[in-house]
N, C-alpha and C positions, 0 to 999 in steps of 0.2 A: 298869661299864657295866650298864645296867637296859634291857632290850628287851622292849617289852610290844606283843602283838597283839591287837588288836581285831577282834571279828566280828560282822555282822549278818547273819543267812541265815534262809530259808525262810517270811518273809512277805511280804514287799515289798523291792524294791532292796537286794539282797544286796551286802554291800561288806567292805574290809578296809581297817585302818590300822595303821601302825607309829609307837610312839613309843619313841623312844630318850633316855634320859636327861632326859625332860619333853619333848624337840623332835620336833614332827611332822616324820617324815621320809618317810610317802608313806601316801595314801589313795588308793581307786577302788573303782568300783561293777565289781561282776561282768559288767553286762550290756554293757559296754565290750569286754570281752573275749571273751566266748561270742556276741555281736550279737543277744542275744536279749532284748527288749525289757522293760524292768522284772523282768530275770530276777533269782526268789527262792531259786532251788537253793544248795547250798553254794558259796563264793566261792572255789574252788579256784585258779583263774588270778588273783584279783585278790589272793591271798595269795603267791602265787608272786612277783608282780610284786612286792609290798611287800618282801618277804624280799630280793629280788634287789637292789632298790634301796638297801636296810640292808645289803647284804653279807653276810646272816647265813644261816644253814641252821635248821630247826626245833628242833633240840638246844641254839643258842644263844638261843632265847627264854626270859626268866625268868617271864612271867604272859602266859597269853591268857584275854581276857574277852569273855563273850557280852552282847550288849545289852538281854535281858529275861531274865525268870525264867519258863522253861516251865512248872512245876508251877502255878505262880499264876495262868498263862494256862488252863490246862488246865482249874483247879478251876473258873476264870469260864465258860469254855464247857461244862461240865458241868453247873452248876448252871443256866445258861441255858436249856440243851435241859431239863432236869427242870421247870422252869417251866413251859414250853410245851408239856411232853408231852400229848398225841402228836403237837402239829403240827409239831415239828421234827424228827422221823424221818427224811425223806430227806437232809435235810442232815446228821443228824447220821451216818447210813451214808454220807454222802461224806467228810467230815471225819476220822471216825474211822481208817482205814487209814492215813493219813500221820502222825497223833499216835502211833498204837501203833507204826510201825514205825520213825520218827525221830525225831520231836519230844521223845518223851519219854527220848531216848537221845542227848542231845546230847554229852556229853564223850565217849561211844564217835565219833560222827561226827565229832566234832572231831579226834580225835586219829589217826581213819583219814584225816580231810582234809590230815593233816600228816604222813602217811605213815608212822604209827607210830612216829614219832621223836621226839615232844614228852610228855614224863611227869610233868610238873608238875600243879599243879591247874589248875583251870578255874574262874574266877569269873567270877559270874553276879550283874548289876544289876538292879535295877529298871528298865522301860522309860523313866519320866520322869525318872529320876535321869539317866539317860545322855543324855537330852535336855536336861537342863539343865546336865549338865558339859560337853555341846558347846556349849552355848549361853555359857555363863560363863567357861570355864577358857580360851579363846582370846580372850575379849574383852579391850579395853585397860584395861578397870574395875578398879582394887583392889575395889571393891565394887557390888554391883547387885542391883535386883530383877531375878527371875527368872519367866517366865512361858511354860509348854510347854501346844501345844495340839495334838490330833492326831484321828484316829478312836478308837483304843482302844490301850492297853498290855497290862498285866495285866487290873486294875478300873482304874486310872485313865485317862480321858479329857482333863485340863485338869489343871495343877498350878499351884501357886505357890509362891515362897519367897524367900529371898536368897542370894546369894554373896558369901563375904568372904575375901580371901587365897587360901588354897588349900582351901577348904569349900564347898559346896552344902549348902543346909538347905530341906528343903520341907516347908511346913507346912500347905499346903491341898489338899485334889484336889475333882473331880468324878469322881463313877464312873460307870460302863458302866451301863444302856445310854442315857443322857443325853450326848449326846457333839456337840459343834457342827461336827467334822471327820465324824461319820456324816450329820450334817443335811445339810452341803455335799456330800457324796456321793450321799445320797438323792436330791437334786435334781439330780445329776451324772447319775446312772443313769436318770430319769424324762425328762430332756431327749435321751435318746439316747447318751449319750457314756460311756467306759468307767470303772468306776469305779476308781480308784488311781491313775488314768492322764490323766482327762479332766477333771480339775477344774479345769486352767488353761484349759481353752478356754471351759469354763461361765463363767471370769471374762472371758474376752475377749469373750466373748458379749453380757454385760452392758450396756454401753453403748447398743446397739442396740435395747434395749427399754425399756420403763417399769415404775417398782417398784408396778404396782396390785395386786400381791398380798401384798404386805410385811405389810399391816395384818391380812389374812386369815391368813398364816403365824402372827403374833404370837396372834391369837385361837384356832387351832384347833391348831397344829402344836406351837408352841414358847412356855411360859411363862417369859419372859425376865426375870429379878430385875435390880434396881438396882447389885447386884457384879460383873453378868455371869454367874451362874450360871444355867442353865436346866434346865428338865424337860421332855422330849420327852411328847409324846401318843403312846403306842405302838401306839395302835388305827391311825394312819396309815403303822405302818412293819413291815418285815416281816423285817428284817435280823437279828432275834433267833432267830426261828426258822425259816426260810426259804431259799429261793436266789434272793430281788430284794431290793430295797432298800425296796420300799413296798408298799402294798397295794391292796386294792379301794376300799377308802375315801377313801384318796390318790387315785385314779383320780377318784372321785365329786368330789370337792371340787377337783379343776382340771380339769374338762370332759372327761375321757376317758381313754384307757390312754396309757401311757409311748410317747413318738417311738421308731420304730423305727430303729437305728442306719443312718447314711446314706441315710435319707430326706431328702425338703427340709426344711428348718427354718421353721417357722410363727412369727406373732407370740407365739403362747402360749411357746412355749422361751424367744424372747428376753427376753419379760415376767417370767417365773418366772426366769431366770437374774439379771435385773437387781434381782428381789424380795430372792432369797436371799442374793446380793451384798450388799445392804442390811442384812438384819437380821445378816449375819456382821459387817461393819463395826461394827454397834451393840453384838454381843457382845464383839468386840475392845476396842474403845474404852471400853465400861464397865467391863469385865474390868482393863484398862490402868490406869483414874483409882482403882478399887478398890483394886490394888495398892499405887500410890503412897501412897494415905492409910493402909493397914495398915502399909505399909514405911517410908516417909519418904525412900524412895532418888532419888538425882536420875537416874540411871541404869538404862535396862530392857535384860535380855536376851531374848530369842525364841528357841524352836526348837519342833518339830514340825511335822506336814505343813500345819498349820493358819496358820504361820508363812511360808509361802509365798505366801501370799495378797496380793502387793505393794500392792494398794490399799488394804487394811485397815491395812497397814504404813506406807504412808504418812501414812494419818489419824492414827494412834498418835501418830508423829512430830510433825505439826502441831497436834495438837488436844489431846492428853493433858499432863498438867502434868510430864513427863519430860523433861529438857534433852537425853538423846541416848539412842538406842537400838544394840543391836548384834545383828544377826539372824545365826545360825548359815548360813553359805551352802548346804551340806547338812542342812537344816534336818528333810526326813525321816528315813524307817529307815536310810537308808545313813549319814548322821550318825551315829547309834547306833555304829557301829562305833569312831570317833573318839570320841566319848565314853565309853565304857567304857575306853579305854584311858588316857584324860586322868585319870578318877575314880580308877583303880588307881594311877596315879603319883601323885597330888596328895591325895586322900581317904583311900586305904586304906594308902598307903606313906609318909602324911604329909611329903612333899617340898613345900618353900618353892617357892612361884610369885611370877613378877616380871612383872607384865603389860606389855606394848610396846604403843607406836602406831606404827601405824595399828591391827594388831591382832599375834595370832599364829599366823595361819594362812597366812600367804606367800600374800596373794592368791589362796588356795584352788587353787594351781597345784603339786599334789599327785602328779598322775600320771605315765606314761611321756614321754619324749621322744626322738627320733632323730638321728642323728649324720647329717652330711652325706654320707660314705662309703656309709652305709646307702640313702638316697635316692637317692644317683646310680646304685647298683649297680641297685636296684630300677627306675628309668627306662631305663638300659641295656637291661635285661631283656626292658622292655616296648617297646622301640624307642620310646621316645617324644621327641618332640623337646622342647627346653627351653633355657631361658639360664640361664646362673649366674653370681651377683652376689657378688661377693666383698666388694664396698663394701657397708655396712650403707645409708650416705646414697644411694648409687644405686639400691640397690633398693628402698626407702622413697618414692623420688621415682618409681620406674617405677610402682609400684603404686598412689599417688595419681593420677599421669597415667590409668591404666585406669580408676580408680575415677570420675575427671572426666568420663571419656568414656560413665560410666553402665554400665560394665562390673560383672557380678557376680563379688565377687572370692571363695574359696575360700582361707581362711587357716589353713594348720597348720604351727604354729612353738611351740617351749617346752614349756612341761611340760602334759598334759591338766589340765583343768579337773576338782577335785571336789565333786559336787552337780551339780542340773539343769540348770544355765545354762552357755552356752560364753560364756567372759570375754575372747574376743581370741587364744587357741589354737587352738580348734577352733571357729573361726568363719566364717561367710559375710557379707562387708559388702559395703558398697554406697551408693550417693550419697541421702542423704535429701531431697534437694531435687526429686528426680526425682517428677514424679507418676504414674508408670506403675510406679516400683519395687515397690510393696507385691504388688500384683497380678501381676506377673511373678515376683516370688519365690516367690510362696504357690502360685502354680499351674503355674510352669514349673521351679523350683528344688525345692520343697519337697514338691509334688504335696499339698497341704491346702487344706484349706477358706480361701474365699476372704475371711470377715471376720475370720481372724485377725490381728491387729497385729503390727506387729515394733517391736523396743525399740530407743531410740537410744543409741549411746554419745558422749559429749562431753567435751571437755576439760575438767578440774576446775575451770580458772583461768576459763573462761568459762560455767560451769553456770548461773549466775544470770542471764546474758543470754536465755538461751532456755527455761528452766523457772523455775516460780516456786519455786525454793530458795535460801538463804543463799549468801553469797559462796565460792566455794571448798568447798562442803558435800559429803561425802564419801558417795557410793554404790558403791563398788566392785564390788558382788556384785549388781546388776540387782535388788532384793529392794524398791523402793521407787517406788511411782508418782506423780507431780507433774505438775500442769498445765504446758501450754506457755504461756511467757509471753504475757501480753496483745500486748504490741507485735511479736510473732510472728504473731500469729494473722491469719487472712483473715476478714473480716465475709462470710458467705455468705447469701444471700437465703431468707427463709422461705418456702421451696417446699414445705412440709408433707410431704420425703421421711420416710417411716418405714423401719424395719425395714432392710434390707441396701443398699437405696437410698440410704443415707446416707452409704455409702462414696464414691457418684459427685461428691460436694462436696468443692473445694478447701478446706481449712480454715488452713494454716498455709503460713508459708515453709521449712519444713522436712515436705512431706505424706506422706513414705514411712513417717513415725514418729509423724504425731500421729493419735491412736485420735478415733472420731468424736464422743465427750465433750470432746475438747481433752486428753487425758492422755496420759503415755508412762510407761514402765517402763524408769527413766534408769540408764545405767550411768557414772559418771564414772571418767575414764581417767589417769592421772598418769603421770609419766616413773620412778619408784621402783618403781612395781608391774609394770607393764605394759609397761616398755621398747619393743620392737618395734611393738607397737600405738599406744603415743603416737608414735613418730616418725612412723608412717605419716600419722596423722591431723593432725601438726603440719606435715607435707607437702602434706598435702589443704587446711587451712587458708590454707597460703601459696598455694598456685594459685587459691583459690575464695573464701577469706575466711568460709569456715564451718567452725565448730568441731565439727559434729555428722555422723555417720554412721550407716548401719542397723548393727546387729550381730544376727545369728541363730544358729543352732545349728547347726553342720557336721554335716547328715544330711539325709534325706528322710522322710516320715511313714512310722510302721510302724519305722523304724529308730533304733538308740541312736545319739546322736553317736556320731561317729569316733573312733577311738583309733589305730590303726595305719596305716601309709603306705599300705597296700592299699586300706583302708577309704576314703580321702580320694579316691583314685585312682578306684574305681569310683563315688562319687559323682558326680566332676566329671565321669566319661566318659557316664554314664547321664541326666545331667540336661543343662537348657540353660545351665549354669554357663559363664562365659566364660574365667574366668580360675582357674587353681591356683597357689598359694606354698605351697612346701615346705620350709622353712626357708631355705637359700638359690638354691633353684629356682624359676623363673617358668617357669609353662606355659598356652600358649593353646589354645582348645578348637579352632580353627580348624585348628591344625597338624597334630592328632592324627590316628590312621588313623580309619577306620569299621569296622574290624573289632574295635576295643578297644572302642568304643561299644557296638556290637552284645553284645560278651561283657558289659560291665558291666551292659547294660538287663536280659539276662538273668538276671543275679545278683539284683537289687534287685528283680525279680520276686517274691522268693520273700517278700519282707517284708509281713506281714498290716498291713493298713491298721485303724487305732484310733481 
């Protein structure tokens, strides 16, 4: 037996992954355990979970891998500060203590994090190699082109190459400071959202605006080549030397300073979001077309934070020459933990790889699960009122009945998802036909901005009826955006609505998941991978004729997705959620005590809005 532990830490979304004899045993982000959103500390809790899931202790680990090369990254940081000195002195002073205390001593930190019980070597791979490995090795392809796009690793900000059998080879790269990820993050910052966590908000805001700044961006900010490579005009950016993403020249170009967080959104932010989204999609499309031309491959694998731009992914699938694409569900830094473990097993140790359909990632359900006895003990200690269903069919029928009555249902069952998306095991689900569900979930459950869209889950066998996708087309990881089918749309009056007023119009037969541009971030659900979720949806379909429901992550704004029973209980009790399903137990909010509701509200008040 060969056990390999992969670790990503100290930059963004720390995580751990365990691979044993080539099989992915477990993977999880540290934030789910620490309850600190995007926790970048050493993933002590995630490691402990992975080892427990594998029945191993640190002495039984054969290799530990880290997802990038810190000395190369440190070289890039020092060279950048020197190039801009003395302008970056304040940023330099802020960054150096952590590097000198911790990041330059990673073998020591890793051994300490493993209680001093791991004494073998620590393997360091390059950041984009781990992205490439995470994208290709779990994919269903024997060979494929690989594209990685993110903010920055050591020096690379984008790369491409090929994967064949048990090897990946990256042949080309784009280097810092020129980066599509940093470009998108700069606009995220300028529009008043938090960098490294608010990019998906910017993507959700884009359909409310018009891309009126896109040409200006291509003229002033970014020189985009036909092959998808870019060169940024650093006059407008400040991330190389300062503590902000953009400069005063950027302010002048776009009519004023950045939007203050939590202040009202204006048409400027909506138009900026639409513009950078259009530019980013063009970069992604040109890159994909160039890579197809260079490699001749029929399949494409994607990873890196930009691969979470599901609108761009959808356009690559529909408009690029590739037949199939596969995107790592944990495409950001967290996926690096899995990538380095698989890289060691296949590429460094030379073990064979046998691709499997639909893929080798077990629906990305790689986190912890809880037994009914644990749940019952917890509920009884809280004095909770519940119904227990020992019949799977009866439980699914009951949940479908509640959803049909427009109840908001928290679903906590099976293994927790690895990656940023809830895929039915730590999810909040509801009736997509409801006109009110989108605003109710945003304002009364998630406590987040009203403009944020919700994603649909759809039975895979009926996906082409409701979305402009092929029959039974697979999208199990909610990483592709597709238009709602034209025959499901409702013609709206040309009333001249702009900005957030667009929300008021009914656009389709499933309005709760139809964005203002008739798009939807689709997750397909099938019996093999999604078990109970599929059964609930089939029961809902039998009752309503509709194969589509809402699926959003089980958390409130500022909080990570729930991991443990107590996390789910607190969100249920502190919000206007109607129903909580904990494995075989169904709870109704109206039956629970007011004291528990107050305690849960006090707990959730500590989470910082972002």
